MIDOSE-1310 file (N, C-alpha, C; in nm, 2 decimals, decimal comma, always signed):
residues 206
mkir	+0,08/-0,12/+0,00/+0,00/+0,00/+0,00/+0,09/+0,12/+0,00; +0,19/+0,12/+0,08/+0,28/+0,24/+0,09/+0,36/+0,26/-0,04; +0,39/+0,15/-0,11/+0,46/+0,16/-0,24/+0,37/+0,23/-0,34; +0,24/+0,19/-0,34/+0,15/+0,25/-0,43/+0,14/+0,40/-0,41
klir	+0,13/+0,44/-0,28/+0,13/+0,58/-0,25/+0,25/+0,66/-0,30; +0,37/+0,59/-0,28/+0,49/+0,65/-0,32/+0,49/+0,67/-0,47; +0,44/+0,57/-0,54/+0,44/+0,58/-0,69/+0,35/+0,69/-0,73; +0,23/+0,70/-0,67/+0,14/+0,81/-0,70/+0,20/+0,95/-0,68
lavp	+0,28/+0,96/-0,57/+0,34/+1,09/-0,54/+0,46/+1,12/-0,64; +0,53/+1,01/-0,67/+0,65/+1,03/-0,75/+0,63/+1,04/-0,91; +0,52/+0,97/-0,95/+0,50/+0,96/-1,10/+0,38/+1,03/-1,13; +0,38/+1,13/-1,23/+0,27/+1,21/-1,27/+0,16/+1,12/-1,32
gvlr	+0,03/+1,16/-1,30/-0,09/+1,08/-1,34/-0,09/+1,04/-1,49; -0,05/+1,14/-1,58/-0,05/+1,11/-1,72/+0,05/+1,00/-1,75; +0,16/+1,00/-1,69/+0,27/+0,90/-1,71/+0,22/+0,76/-1,66; +0,16/+0,76/-1,54/+0,10/+0,64/-1,49/+0,00/+0,58/-1,58
knir	-0,09/+0,66/-1,64/-0,19/+0,61/-1,73/-0,12/+0,55/-1,86; -0,02/+0,62/-1,91/+0,05/+0,57/-2,03/+0,12/+0,44/-2,00; +0,18/+0,42/-1,88/+0,24/+0,30/-1,84/+0,14/+0,19/-1,83; +0,02/+0,21/-1,77/-0,08/+0,11/-1,76/-0,13/+0,07/-1,90
cwlg	-0,14/+0,16/-1,99/-0,18/+0,13/-2,13/-0,08/+0,05/-2,20; +0,05/+0,08/-2,18/+0,16/+0,01/-2,24/+0,16/-0,13/-2,19; +0,15/-0,15/-2,05/+0,15/-0,28/-1,99/+0,03/-0,37/-2,04; -0,08/-0,30/-2,05/-0,20/-0,38/-2,10/-0,18/-0,43/-2,24
alrr	-0,13/-0,34/-2,33/-0,10/-0,38/-2,47/+0,00/-0,49/-2,47; +0,10/-0,49/-2,39/+0,21/-0,59/-2,38/+0,14/-0,72/-2,34; +0,06/-0,72/-2,24/-0,01/-0,84/-2,19/-0,09/-0,90/-2,30; -0,17/-0,82/-2,37/-0,25/-0,87/-2,48/-0,17/-0,93/-2,59
elka	-0,06/-0,87/-2,62/+0,03/-0,91/-2,73/+0,09/-1,05/-2,69; +0,13/-1,06/-2,56/+0,20/-1,19/-2,52/+0,09/-1,30/-2,52; -0,03/-1,27/-2,48/-0,13/-1,38/-2,47/-0,20/-1,41/-2,60; -0,19/-1,32/-2,70/-0,26/-1,34/-2,83/-0,21/-1,45/-2,91
pkmt	-0,30/-1,53/-2,97/-0,25/-1,64/-3,05/-0,17/-1,59/-3,17; -0,08/-1,66/-3,22/+0,00/-1,62/-3,34/-0,01/-1,72/-3,45; +0,01/-1,67/-3,57/+0,02/-1,76/-3,69/+0,16/-1,80/-3,72; +0,19/-1,92/-3,74/+0,32/-1,97/-3,78/+0,32/-2,01/-3,92
igyt	+0,44/-2,00/-3,99/+0,45/-2,03/-4,13/+0,54/-2,14/-4,15; +0,50/-2,24/-4,22/+0,58/-2,36/-4,25/+0,55/-2,47/-4,15; +0,55/-2,60/-4,20/+0,52/-2,71/-4,11/+0,57/-2,84/-4,18; +0,62/-2,93/-4,10/+0,65/-3,06/-4,14/+0,55/-3,16/-4,09
dctg	+0,47/-3,22/-4,18/+0,36/-3,31/-4,14/+0,41/-3,46/-4,13; +0,32/-3,55/-4,13/+0,35/-3,69/-4,11/+0,43/-3,75/-4,22; +0,43/-3,68/-4,34/+0,51/-3,73/-4,45/+0,66/-3,70/-4,44; +0,69/-3,61/-4,34/+0,83/-3,57/-4,32/+0,88/-3,46/-4,42
vwka	+0,79/-3,41/-4,50/+0,83/-3,31/-4,60/+0,79/-3,17/-4,54; +0,88/-3,08/-4,55/+0,86/-2,94/-4,51/+0,77/-2,87/-4,61; +0,66/-2,81/-4,56/+0,57/-2,74/-4,65/+0,58/-2,59/-4,61; +0,65/-2,52/-4,70/+0,69/-2,38/-4,66/+0,57/-2,28/-4,65
nirl	+0,46/-2,31/-4,72/+0,35/-2,22/-4,73/+0,23/-2,25/-4,64; +0,24/-2,35/-4,55/+0,14/-2,38/-4,46/+0,14/-2,27/-4,35; +0,02/-2,22/-4,32/+0,00/-2,12/-4,21/-0,09/-2,18/-4,10; -0,03/-2,20/-3,98/-0,10/-2,26/-3,87/-0,10/-2,17/-3,75
sdtv	-0,21/-2,16/-3,68/-0,21/-2,09/-3,55/-0,14/-2,18/-3,45; -0,07/-2,11/-3,35/+0,00/-2,18/-3,25/-0,09/-2,24/-3,15; -0,23/-2,21/-3,16/-0,32/-2,27/-3,07/-0,39/-2,40/-3,13; -0,35/-2,44/-3,25/-0,41/-2,56/-3,31/-0,37/-2,68/-3,23
ffdh	-0,47/-2,76/-3,19/-0,44/-2,88/-3,12/-0,43/-3,00/-3,21; -0,32/-3,08/-3,21/-0,30/-3,20/-3,29/-0,31/-3,32/-3,20; -0,41/-3,41/-3,24/-0,41/-3,54/-3,17/-0,36/-3,64/-3,27; -0,26/-3,72/-3,24/-0,19/-3,81/-3,33/-0,14/-3,74/-3,46
peri	-0,05/-3,64/-3,44/+0,00/-3,57/-3,56/+0,07/-3,66/-3,66; +0,12/-3,78/-3,61/+0,19/-3,87/-3,70/+0,09/-3,93/-3,80; -0,04/-3,91/-3,79/-0,14/-3,96/-3,88/-0,21/-3,85/-3,96; -0,15/-3,73/-3,95/-0,22/-3,61/-4,01/-0,13/-3,56/-4,13
eiqd	-0,18/-3,57/-4,25/-0,11/-3,52/-4,37/-0,17/-3,38/-4,41; -0,09/-3,28/-4,41/-0,14/-3,15/-4,45/-0,06/-3,10/-4,57; -0,12/-3,08/-4,68/-0,05/-3,04/-4,81/-0,03/-2,89/-4,80; +0,05/-2,84/-4,90/+0,10/-2,71/-4,89/-0,02/-2,61/-4,92
nvfv	+0,01/-2,48/-4,88/-0,08/-2,37/-4,90/-0,21/-2,38/-4,81; -0,21/-2,46/-4,71/-0,32/-2,48/-4,62/-0,31/-2,37/-4,51; -0,43/-2,32/-4,46/-0,44/-2,23/-4,35/-0,53/-2,28/-4,25; -0,48/-2,29/-4,12/-0,57/-2,33/-4,01/-0,57/-2,23/-3,90
whyt	-0,68/-2,17/-3,87/-0,69/-2,06/-3,78/-0,70/-2,11/-3,63; -0,72/-2,01/-3,54/-0,71/-2,03/-3,40/-0,80/-2,13/-3,33; -0,75/-2,20/-3,23/-0,83/-2,29/-3,14/-0,90/-2,40/-3,22; -0,84/-2,45/-3,32/-0,90/-2,56/-3,40/-0,84/-2,70/-3,36
ildg	-0,92/-2,80/-3,36/-0,87/-2,94/-3,32/-0,86/-3,02/-3,45; -0,74/-3,08/-3,47/-0,72/-3,17/-3,58/-0,69/-3,31/-3,52; -0,78/-3,40/-3,54/-0,77/-3,54/-3,48/-0,72/-3,63/-3,58; -0,60/-3,69/-3,56/-0,55/-3,78/-3,66/-0,56/-3,93/-3,62
tggl	-0,64/-3,96/-3,52/-0,65/-4,10/-3,47/-0,68/-4,20/-3,58; -0,78/-4,17/-3,66/-0,82/-4,26/-3,77/-0,76/-4,22/-3,91; -0,67/-4,11/-3,91/-0,61/-4,07/-4,03/-0,68/-3,94/-4,09; -0,61/-3,84/-4,11/-0,66/-3,71/-4,16/-0,57/-3,66/-4,27
iiee	-0,64/-3,63/-4,39/-0,56/-3,56/-4,50/-0,64/-3,43/-4,53; -0,56/-3,32/-4,53/-0,61/-3,19/-4,57/-0,53/-3,15/-4,69; -0,60/-3,15/-4,80/-0,54/-3,13/-4,93/-0,50/-2,98/-4,95; -0,42/-2,96/-5,06/-0,36/-2,83/-5,09/-0,47/-2,72/-5,09
gcqi	-0,43/-2,61/-5,03/-0,50/-2,48/-5,04/-0,62/-2,47/-4,96; -0,65/-2,57/-4,87/-0,77/-2,55/-4,78/-0,75/-2,44/-4,68; -0,87/-2,38/-4,64/-0,87/-2,29/-4,53/-0,97/-2,34/-4,43; -0,91/-2,35/-4,30/-0,99/-2,40/-4,19/-1,01/-2,29/-4,09
gawv	-1,13/-2,26/-4,06/-1,16/-2,14/-3,97/-1,12/-2,17/-3,82; -1,15/-2,07/-3,74/-1,13/-2,09/-3,59/-1,24/-2,18/-3,53; -1,20/-2,24/-3,42/-1,29/-2,32/-3,34/-1,35/-2,44/-3,42; -1,28/-2,48/-3,52/-1,33/-2,60/-3,60/-1,28/-2,73/-3,53
gift	-1,36/-2,83/-3,53/-1,32/-2,96/-3,49/-1,33/-3,06/-3,60; -1,22/-3,13/-3,63/-1,22/-3,23/-3,73/-1,18/-3,36/-3,66; -1,28/-3,46/-3,65/-1,26/-3,57/-3,57/-1,26/-3,70/-3,65; -1,17/-3,79/-3,61/-1,16/-3,92/-3,68/-1,18/-4,04/-3,58
hssh	-1,22/-4,01/-3,46/-1,26/-4,12/-3,37/-1,37/-4,08/-3,28; -1,42/-4,17/-3,20/-1,52/-4,14/-3,10/-1,52/-4,25/-2,99; -1,54/-4,21/-2,87/-1,54/-4,30/-2,76/-1,69/-4,31/-2,70; -1,79/-4,28/-2,78/-1,92/-4,27/-2,72/-1,98/-4,40/-2,68
iair	-1,93/-4,51/-2,73/-1,97/-4,65/-2,69/-1,88/-4,70/-2,58; -1,75/-4,69/-2,61/-1,65/-4,75/-2,52/-1,66/-4,70/-2,38; -1,69/-4,58/-2,35/-1,70/-4,53/-2,21/-1,79/-4,61/-2,13; -1,90/-4,66/-2,19/-2,00/-4,74/-2,11/-1,95/-4,88/-2,10
lyga	-1,88/-4,94/-2,20/-1,84/-5,07/-2,20/-1,73/-5,09/-2,10; -1,64/-5,00/-2,09/-1,52/-5,01/-2,00/-1,54/-4,95/-1,86; -1,63/-4,85/-1,85/-1,65/-4,79/-1,72/-1,52/-4,73/-1,66; -1,49/-4,77/-1,54/-1,37/-4,72/-1,47/-1,24/-4,77/-1,53
hyne	-1,25/-4,88/-1,61/-1,13/-4,94/-1,67/-1,10/-4,88/-1,81; -1,16/-4,77/-1,84/-1,15/-4,71/-1,98/-1,00/-4,69/-2,01; -0,92/-4,64/-1,92/-0,78/-4,60/-1,94/-0,69/-4,72/-1,94; -0,74/-4,84/-1,92/-0,65/-4,95/-1,91/-0,61/-5,01/-2,04
sqgd	-0,67/-4,97/-2,15/-0,64/-5,02/-2,28/-0,62/-4,90/-2,38; -0,54/-4,92/-2,48/-0,51/-4,82/-2,57/-0,63/-4,80/-2,67; -0,64/-4,68/-2,73/-0,75/-4,65/-2,82/-0,76/-4,75/-2,93; -0,65/-4,79/-2,99/-0,66/-4,88/-3,11/-0,71/-5,02/-3,06
ekrg	-0,69/-5,06/-2,94/-0,73/-5,19/-2,89/-0,88/-5,19/-2,83; -0,93/-5,07/-2,81/-1,06/-5,07/-2,74/-1,17/-5,11/-2,84; -1,27/-5,18/-2,78/-1,39/-5,21/-2,85/-1,49/-5,10/-2,83; -1,58/-5,08/-2,93/-1,67/-4,96/-2,92/-1,60/-4,83/-2,93
ypta	-1,49/-4,83/-3,00/-1,41/-4,71/-3,02/-1,39/-4,69/-3,17; -1,49/-4,65/-3,24/-1,48/-4,64/-3,39/-1,39/-4,53/-3,43; -1,31/-4,57/-3,53/-1,22/-4,47/-3,60/-1,24/-4,48/-3,75; -1,23/-4,37/-3,82/-1,25/-4,36/-3,96/-1,18/-4,24/-4,02
pvri	-1,12/-4,25/-4,13/-1,04/-4,14/-4,18/-1,13/-4,02/-4,23; -1,07/-3,90/-4,24/-1,14/-3,79/-4,29/-1,04/-3,73/-4,40; -1,10/-3,69/-4,51/-1,02/-3,63/-4,62/-1,10/-3,50/-4,66; -1,02/-3,39/-4,67/-1,08/-3,26/-4,72/-1,01/-3,22/-4,85
gkyt	-1,09/-3,21/-4,95/-1,04/-3,19/-5,09/-0,98/-3,05/-5,11; -0,90/-3,03/-5,21/-0,83/-2,91/-5,25/-0,92/-2,79/-5,24; -0,86/-2,68/-5,19/-0,92/-2,55/-5,20/-1,07/-2,54/-5,14; -1,09/-2,62/-5,04/-1,22/-2,62/-4,97/-1,20/-2,52/-4,85
fvga	-1,31/-2,46/-4,82/-1,32/-2,36/-4,71/-1,41/-2,42/-4,60; -1,36/-2,43/-4,48/-1,44/-2,48/-4,36/-1,45/-2,36/-4,27; -1,58/-2,31/-4,25/-1,61/-2,19/-4,17/-1,59/-2,22/-4,02; -1,58/-2,11/-3,95/-1,56/-2,11/-3,80/-1,67/-2,19/-3,73
gaki	-1,62/-2,27/-3,63/-1,71/-2,35/-3,55/-1,77/-2,47/-3,61; -1,73/-2,51/-3,74/-1,78/-2,63/-3,80/-1,73/-2,75/-3,74; -1,80/-2,86/-3,74/-1,75/-2,99/-3,69/-1,76/-3,09/-3,80; -1,65/-3,16/-3,82/-1,65/-3,27/-3,93/-1,62/-3,40/-3,86
lpgv	-1,71/-3,50/-3,88/-1,72/-3,62/-3,80/-1,64/-3,73/-3,87; -1,61/-3,84/-3,80/-1,53/-3,95/-3,86/-1,59/-4,01/-3,98; -1,50/-4,04/-4,08/-1,54/-4,11/-4,20/-1,59/-4,02/-4,31; -1,58/-3,89/-4,30/-1,63/-3,80/-4,39/-1,53/-3,76/-4,50
tigr	-1,57/-3,76/-4,62/-1,48/-3,70/-4,73/-1,55/-3,58/-4,78; -1,48/-3,47/-4,79/-1,53/-3,35/-4,84/-1,46/-3,32/-4,98; -1,54/-3,30/-5,08/-1,48/-3,28/-5,21/-1,40/-3,15/-5,23; -1,34/-3,14/-5,34/-1,26/-3,02/-5,36/-1,34/-2,90/-5,40
gsiv	-1,29/-2,78/-5,37/-1,36/-2,66/-5,40/-1,49/-2,63/-5,33; -1,51/-2,70/-5,22/-1,64/-2,69/-5,14/-1,63/-2,58/-5,04; -1,75/-2,54/-4,98/-1,76/-2,46/-4,87/-1,85/-2,53/-4,76; -1,79/-2,53/-4,64/-1,87/-2,58/-4,53/-1,89/-2,45/-4,44
aagt	-2,02/-2,41/-4,44/-2,05/-2,29/-4,37/-2,02/-2,29/-4,22; -2,00/-2,18/-4,16/-1,97/-2,17/-4,02/-2,08/-2,24/-3,94; -2,04/-2,31/-3,84/-2,13/-2,38/-3,75/-2,19/-2,51/-3,80; -2,15/-2,55/-3,92/-2,21/-2,67/-3,98/-2,16/-2,80/-3,91
ivsk	-2,25/-2,90/-3,90/-2,21/-3,03/-3,85/-2,21/-3,13/-3,97; -2,09/-3,18/-4,01/-2,08/-3,26/-4,13/-2,06/-3,41/-4,09; -2,17/-3,49/-4,11/-2,16/-3,63/-4,08/-2,17/-3,72/-4,20; -2,19/-3,67/-4,32/-2,19/-3,74/-4,44/-2,10/-3,67/-4,55
nvgd	-2,06/-3,75/-4,65/-1,97/-3,69/-4,75/-2,03/-3,57/-4,82; -1,94/-3,48/-4,86/-1,98/-3,36/-4,93/-1,91/-3,37/-5,07; -1,99/-3,34/-5,18/-1,93/-3,35/-5,31/-1,85/-3,23/-5,35; -1,78/-3,25/-5,46/-1,70/-3,14/-5,52/-1,79/-3,02/-5,54
fqiv	-1,74/-2,90/-5,50/-1,80/-2,77/-5,53/-1,93/-2,75/-5,46; -1,97/-2,84/-5,36/-2,09/-2,82/-5,29/-2,07/-2,71/-5,18; -2,18/-2,64/-5,15/-2,19/-2,55/-5,04/-2,29/-2,61/-4,94; -2,24/-2,64/-4,82/-2,33/-2,71/-4,72/-2,34/-2,62/-4,60
sgnp	-2,45/-2,64/-4,53/-2,48/-2,56/-4,41/-2,58/-2,63/-4,32; -2,57/-2,61/-4,19/-2,67/-2,66/-4,10/-2,63/-2,78/-4,02; -2,73/-2,84/-3,94/-2,71/-2,96/-3,86/-2,83/-3,04/-3,88; -2,82/-3,16/-3,96/-2,70/-3,20/-4,03/-2,67/-3,11/-4,15
atei	-2,55/-3,12/-4,21/-2,51/-3,05/-4,32/-2,61/-3,08/-4,44; -2,66/-2,97/-4,50/-2,75/-2,98/-4,62/-2,69/-2,90/-4,73; -2,70/-2,95/-4,85/-2,65/-2,87/-4,97/-2,74/-2,75/-4,99; -2,67/-2,63/-5,00/-2,75/-2,51/-5,03/-2,70/-2,44/-5,15
gdtr	-2,60/-2,49/-5,22/-2,55/-2,42/-5,34/-2,43/-2,49/-5,40; -2,38/-2,42/-5,50/-2,26/-2,47/-5,57/-2,16/-2,36/-5,59; -2,04/-2,38/-5,55/-1,94/-2,28/-5,55/-1,91/-2,23/-5,69; -1,93/-2,31/-5,80/-1,91/-2,27/-5,93/-2,00/-2,16/-5,97
tldk	-2,12/-2,17/-5,92/-2,22/-2,06/-5,95/-2,18/-1,93/-5,87; -2,13/-1,95/-5,75/-2,08/-1,83/-5,67/-1,96/-1,77/-5,74; -1,87/-1,85/-5,80/-1,75/-1,80/-5,85/-1,76/-1,74/-5,99; -1,87/-1,77/-6,06/-1,88/-1,74/-6,21/-1,86/-1,59/-6,24
rylr	-1,91/-1,50/-6,16/-1,90/-1,36/-6,19/-1,76/-1,30/-6,18; -1,68/-1,37/-6,10/-1,54/-1,33/-6,08/-1,45/-1,38/-6,20; -1,50/-1,48/-6,27/-1,41/-1,55/-6,37/-1,41/-1,48/-6,51; -1,47/-1,36/-6,51/-1,46/-1,28/-6,63/-1,32/-1,23/-6,65
dpel	-1,25/-1,22/-6,53/-1,11/-1,18/-6,53/-1,02/-1,29/-6,58; -0,95/-1,28/-6,69/-0,88/-1,39/-6,75/-0,77/-1,45/-6,66; -0,71/-1,36/-6,58/-0,60/-1,42/-6,50/-0,66/-1,50/-6,39; -0,77/-1,46/-6,33/-0,83/-1,54/-6,22/-0,88/-1,67/-6,28
rrwy	-0,94/-1,66/-6,40/-0,99/-1,79/-6,47/-0,87/-1,88/-6,49; -0,76/-1,83/-6,53/-0,64/-1,92/-6,55/-0,60/-1,99/-6,42; -0,59/-1,91/-6,31/-0,55/-1,97/-6,18/-0,66/-2,07/-6,13; -0,78/-2,03/-6,15/-0,89/-2,12/-6,11/-0,89/-2,26/-6,18
eewq	-0,86/-2,25/-6,31/-0,86/-2,38/-6,38/-0,73/-2,45/-6,36; -0,62/-2,38/-6,32/-0,49/-2,44/-6,30/-0,50/-2,55/-6,18; -0,55/-2,51/-6,07/-0,55/-2,61/-5,96/-0,65/-2,72/-5,98; -0,75/-2,70/-6,07/-0,84/-2,81/-6,10/-0,78/-2,91/-6,19
ra	-0,69/-2,87/-6,27/-0,62/-2,97/-6,36/-0,51/-3,05/-6,29; -0,45/-2,99/-6,18/-0,33/-3,05/-6,12/-0,37/-3,18/-6,05
C-alpha cells in the first residue's frame, strides 16, 4: 500500500496512465495467438506455405497429412486418430473440430477401466479417416465427424455439422449439413477476369 502511495506521489498521473496502457497492450500481445508459417507433417516433408495458429491442437499428428498452402486458424482441433488428410489450399476457420474417432460407446463398455487399454485396442471405439479436398473452405465453428470425405472446391458454412460426404464444389450448411448451393455458381461472376480464370482452372487440372 505504501509503495502505491509513493508511486502516485513520484510519478505524474498522465505517465502512470501511459504505463498502464503500455503494460495492458504488452499483456494482450503476449497472450494473443500467433500464426506460424511452414510445417513438417507426417510425410516428413517441409511445407513452406502452410500457415497454422500456435493454438491448433493436434491429436496423433503422426497420422495427419497437410498439403501445402493450407491455412488453419485459432483454437481448432485436428484429430489424426483414424487418419486425416487436408489437401492443398484448404482454409480451416477458428474453433473448428475435425474428428476421426469417438469413444461414445467405449466409455460405457469399459467404465472405470477405460484407461487400461489403448485406443486402437478398445472395442466400441470407432475410428474412420477424414479427407478434405483441395481449396475447400471450412467456416468457423464447423464440426467434421469421422469417415467424412469433403470434395474439392467446397464450402462448409460456419457452425455446420458434417456427418456425411460432401461432393466437389458443394456449399453445405446446418445440422446436419445440407447442400445449399454450388461454388461454381458463386465464382462465375469473378471469372470474367482472364487471370483469375487461368488460376482457377490451374488447380483443378493439377
